[in-house]
N, C-alpha and C positions, 0 to 999 in steps of 0.2 A: 504493500500500500504506500510505501514511501514515495513522496513527490506527486501523488495523484491529485492533491487539492489544487495545485497551481495550474493544472491543465484541465480541471473538471468543467465541462460544458454541458453535460447531460446526466441523466440519472445513472447512478452506480448502484448495483445490487448491494443489499445488506450483507455484511460479513460478520463473522464472530469477532468481537472486539478483542484486541490484545489486552491482557491484564496490565494496566499501567502501574508503574512503581510510584505510588503516591504516599508512601509511608511517611507520616508526620508532616506532609505538605499542608500548609495553612490554606484551607478552602472556606470561603465565606459565601453563603447562599442567602440572597435577599428574597423573602417571600416564599419560604420553603417548609412551612408547617403542614401543608396539605397539597394534594394534587401532584402535578409534575415536580414541583420543588421538593416534596416529601420523597419521591422516588429518587431524585438526584441526591438528596441527603443520605438515603439508604445506600446508594451506589458508592458514593465517596467514602462513607463510613466503612463499607465492606472492603474497600481497597486500602484502608489504613490511614486515610487523610485525617488531619486535625481540623474537624468540621465545626463551623459556627453557623447556626441557623437563626435568621432574623425574621420576625413576623409580628403582626399586630396582636393576634389572638393568643392569650396566655394558655387557654385550654389546649390548643393545638401544639404549642411549644412544650407543655407538660407531657403530652403524649410522645413527642419526639424524644425528650430527655428520658422518659421511661423505657421506650422501645429501643433506643440506640445509645447504650451506655458509653459515656465518654464524649458525646456530642454536646457542645456548649450551645446555649440558647439565649436570645435577647429579645425581649418584648419592645418593639419600637415601630413607630410610624415611619416607614422608609421614605415617604414623600416629604417629610419635614426637612427644613434646611439644615438642622443640626444632626440629622441622622448619620451622615458619613463620619462625623467626628465621634459620635457615640460608638459606632461600629468599629472604626479603625483604632480606637483607644483600647479595644479588647483584642483585636487581631489585625495585623497587616497582612492581607492575603497574597499568596502567590497566584491563586485562582479566585476570581470574583465573578459570581453568576447573578445576574439581575433577572429574576424570574417572577417577581411579584406583580400583582395587578388586580384591579377591581373587576367584579362581575358586571358585564354590560347590561343595559336596561332590558334587552330582549322584548322590545315592543316596536311596532311599525313606526316609521319615521314621523308621520303626522301626529302621533300620540306621545312623542317624547319632548319634554321641555328642555331648555338649555342646560339646566343643572344636571339632568340625567345624561344629556347628550355629551357633555364635557367631562363626565366622570372619569373616563380613562385618561384624558389629558391631565386632569388634576391629580391623578394617582400614578399611573404607569409612566407617563412622560416626565412628570416632575421628579419621580424617583430616579429615572435614568439621568435626567439633567444634573441632579445634585451629585450622584455617585460617579458619573463619568467625569465631571469637572473635578471632583475631589481626587480621583485616581491620577489626574494630571497634575494638580496643584500640590498634592502632598509630597512627592508622588508615591505611588505604590512601588514596591521593591523592583529593581531591574529584573527583566525577564518575566514579569507578571502578565497574566492573561485575564482579560475581562470579556465575558460573554453576555450579550443581551438576548434573552428569549423573546421572540416576537410572535408572529402568527401568519399563517397562510392567507388570512383575510386581506393582506396587503395586495394580493393578486387580483381578487375579484370583488372586494368590498364585503360588507355584511349589513344588509338593509334593515335588519331589526336590532342592530347593536349600537345605535347612536354613533358617536365619534370613534368607536373602537378601531376600525381599520385604519383610519387616518392617524390615530395615536401610535399604532404599531409601526406604521411607515415612518413617522417622525422619530421613533426610537432607532430605527435603522439608519436614518440620516445622521442622528446625533452620534451614533457609534462610529460612523465614518468620519464625522467631524473630529472626534476624539483621536482617531488614528492619524489623521492629517496633522493635528496639533502635536502629537507625540513625535511624529517623523520630523516635523519642522524644528522642534526644539531638541532633537537628539535623545529623546527618552526611549529606553529599551522596554517599551510596553506594547502589547498586542491586544487589539480590540476586534471582536468578532460578533456576528449576530447569527442566530439560528431560529428558523420558523418551522414549527410543526405544521404540516400541510393541511391536515384534516382535523375536525372536531374530535376531541378525545372524551367520550362519555365517562371515562374513569375519573375525570377531574370535575371539580365544582363548576368551573366555567363551561366546560364541555357539556355537562349534564344540563345546565341551565339553557345553553344554546340549543341542544337537541329538543328539549321541551318547548322552547319558544318557536323554533322553526317548524316543528310538527304541528303546533297550533296555527301558525301563520299559513302553512300549506294545507291545512284541513286534513291531516292524516295522523296516523298513530306514530308514536315514537319509534316503535319497531319497524314500521314501514319506511319511515324517514331514514333510519340507520341503514336499512337494506338498500335503499335507493342511493345512498351516499357511497356505498361500496367500502372495501377494506380501508381501514385507516391505520396509521402508525400507533403504537402503544407508547405510554410514557417511558417504559424501559428501553424501547428502541431509540427514543429521543436521547435518553441518557447515554446509551452506547455510542451513538453518533457524536454526542458532545465530547466523550472521552477521546475519540479519534481526532476531532478537531483540535482539542487542547494539545494533543501530541504532535500534530502535523500541519495544521492549516496555516497558510501565510497570513501576515498581518492585514487587517482590513477586509477580510472575506465575509461575505454574506451567504448563508446557506439555507436550504429548505429540505426537510426530511419527510418522506411519505412512507407508505407500506412497501413501496418498491425500492426505496433507497434514498440516497442523499444527492442533491444537486446544487450547483451554484445558483443563487437567487439574484437575478439581474433586474 
């Protein structure tokens, strides 16, 4: 697999990931008490990383601490301006994953007010804004990697999700801005983005979207999922993420589906 990321222009089939040597590597996961973030926490913990999980909800964090002995947790609103200072005071990560985000409104566009429409901008985008800037200004340790988890909604939009698709695209733009800033100032930092292509009903956001779209289309949730076709699982996303951390060139944007991973242009 060495070198394949810099020439990747089309879908590459899923492969069994190599077990990375992450023993004692500081890994910070923002928004990881549930859903995809929780699977990422489990994966890095299994590989021996020194994991810090940050999330708003104390109950979810308590479950992480109970189920994953040795994982540190921090209750924190990641969209707050002081969140990076609070997080980095506990751990200066070699790997920083931004995977938090608000559940979109899941209502048709005419029924969404501005507060609901802008929810993902005020949470997801603001979180990325603060942490990407802090990674550059602090800066993170030389050789550190920052990965922003986005969404396949950037390709086709999401008509019942308010400003969600636009927010996810803005996260991709900002991740690119951060890489350009690092390159211009000579910082040895790598910024990447990864978008799960399909809804993942195993996550809270995915389950809410399946329910919303089934109602929007006048069908059952089972029928909607069948029509959507096979999707990637959270564990497949985690496995691709490990490959990216190991091999992807700085500034890359990727999308992962049930068929594999591809460059996201």
